[in-house]
C-alpha positions as a printed NumPy array, in Angstrom:
array([[ 48.323,  22.609,  -1.041],
       [ 45.959,  19.754,  -0.09 ],
       [ 47.079,  17.189,   2.35 ],
       [ 47.166,  13.774,   0.727],
       [ 46.853,  11.843,   3.944],
       [ 44.634,  13.981,   6.03 ],
       [ 42.69 ,  12.284,   8.759],
       [ 38.945,  12.403,   8.512],
       [ 36.934,  12.28 ,  11.696],
       [ 34.812,   9.08 ,  11.953],
       [ 31.154,   9.859,  11.929],
       [ 28.376,   7.889,  13.562],
       [ 27.188,   6.633,  10.167],
       [ 30.659,   5.224,   9.4  ],
       [ 30.669,   3.31 ,  12.686],
       [ 27.176,   1.94 ,  12.025],
       [ 28.213,   0.798,   8.529],
       [ 30.95 ,  -1.337,  10.11 ],
       [ 28.982,  -2.443,  13.153],
       [ 25.923,  -3.843,  11.315],
       [ 27.82 ,  -6.53 ,   9.326],
       [ 29.781,  -7.525,  12.44 ],
       [ 26.577,  -7.917,  14.47 ],
       [ 24.9  ,  -9.82 ,  11.64 ],
       [ 27.85 , -12.233,  11.366],
       [ 27.841, -12.728,  15.156],
       [ 24.101, -13.518,  15.196],
       [ 24.477, -16.014,  12.336],
       [ 27.39 , -17.728,  14.123],
       [ 25.445, -17.974,  17.402],
       [ 22.426, -19.413,  15.557],
       [ 24.548, -22.095,  13.889],
       [ 26.225, -23.078,  17.168],
       [ 22.871, -23.337,  18.981],
       [ 21.434, -25.433,  16.133],
       [ 24.363, -27.844,  16.248],
       [ 23.935, -28.203,  20.008],
       [ 20.247, -29.103,  19.57 ],
       [ 21.092, -31.683,  16.897],
       [ 23.738, -33.232,  19.143],
       [ 21.342, -33.506,  22.104],
       [ 18.649, -35.027,  19.893],
       [ 21.085, -37.571,  18.491],
       [ 22.249, -38.526,  21.977],
       [ 18.725, -39.106,  23.288],
       [ 17.862, -41.15 ,  20.187],
       [ 20.912, -43.396,  20.648],
       [ 19.934, -43.99 ,  24.301],
       [ 16.403, -44.917,  23.207],
       [ 17.753, -47.333,  20.579],
       [ 20.13 , -48.963,  23.077],
       [ 17.251, -49.52 ,  25.505],
       [ 15.102, -50.927,  22.713],
       [ 17.869, -53.348,  21.672],
       [ 18.296, -54.554,  25.243],
       [ 14.551, -55.156,  25.598],
       [ 14.427, -56.992,  22.275],
       [ 17.32 , -59.284,  23.26 ],
       [ 15.733, -59.873,  26.679],
       [ 12.426, -60.912,  25.12 ],
       [ 14.255, -63.097,  22.581],
       [ 16.02 , -64.88 ,  25.447],
       [ 12.668, -65.443,  27.177],
       [ 11.149, -66.822,  23.974],
       [ 14.04 , -69.217,  23.394],
       [ 14.919, -70.296,  26.941],
       [ 11.647, -69.762,  28.796],
       [ 13.239, -67.363,  31.289],
       [ 14.584, -63.852,  31.268],
       [ 18.374, -63.43 ,  31.279],
       [ 19.939, -63.132,  34.728],
       [ 22.278, -60.253,  33.771],
       [ 23.488, -57.974,  31.015],
       [ 26.677, -59.998,  30.83 ],
       [ 24.556, -63.067,  29.985],
       [ 22.849, -61.125,  27.189],
       [ 26.201, -59.958,  25.906],
       [ 27.756, -63.424,  25.954],
       [ 24.8  , -65.373,  24.53 ],
       [ 22.778, -62.937,  22.407],
       [ 25.392, -60.657,  20.881],
       [ 24.442, -57.496,  22.765],
       [ 27.341, -55.04 ,  22.671],
       [ 27.554, -52.86 ,  25.773],
       [ 29.368, -49.522,  25.584],
       [ 30.178, -48.86 ,  29.231],
       [ 32.324, -45.844,  28.331],
       [ 29.334, -44.014,  26.881],
       [ 26.318, -45.431,  28.779],
       [ 25.299, -46.478,  32.265],
       [ 23.045, -49.55 ,  32.241],
       [ 20.383, -50.341,  34.81 ],
       [ 19.229, -53.961,  34.674],
       [ 17.294, -55.247,  37.673],
       [ 15.959, -58.794,  37.694],
       [ 12.75 , -59.277,  39.665],
       [ 12.329, -62.973,  38.894],
       [ 13.061, -65.415,  36.103],
       [  9.519, -65.089,  34.722],
       [  9.16 , -61.294,  35.145],
       [ 10.503, -58.772,  32.649],
       [ 13.599, -57.088,  34.128],
       [ 13.65 , -53.367,  34.755],
       [ 15.882, -51.932,  31.986],
       [ 17.138, -48.364,  31.658],
       [ 20.065, -46.738,  29.862],
       [ 21.604, -43.406,  30.826],
       [ 24.293, -41.254,  29.259],
       [ 27.652, -41.399,  30.99 ],
       [ 28.583, -38.059,  32.578],
       [ 31.534, -36.499,  30.803]])
């Protein structure tokens, strides 16, 4: 009489047949996660660059209209519609004189 539910010993080829798809799925998942991280970092650096560019543009516009550079970021915000996101960015704005372009830099806020 044959045993209907006899246990067969797992061979090395059976283990490999299971292990290969699991490893493949793991590699695909890791690749996707790393790609998303790169896209996120690229997007963040691009938004910082755009924010700096907008601040410079508004600063030059103020100089063209008023004949002097703005004394502060708050002045730019109040008079030229610049929206500052202090939760996301750190702004560096150093005035060196009313007729000299201010030193402008934007940094990502540490999380």
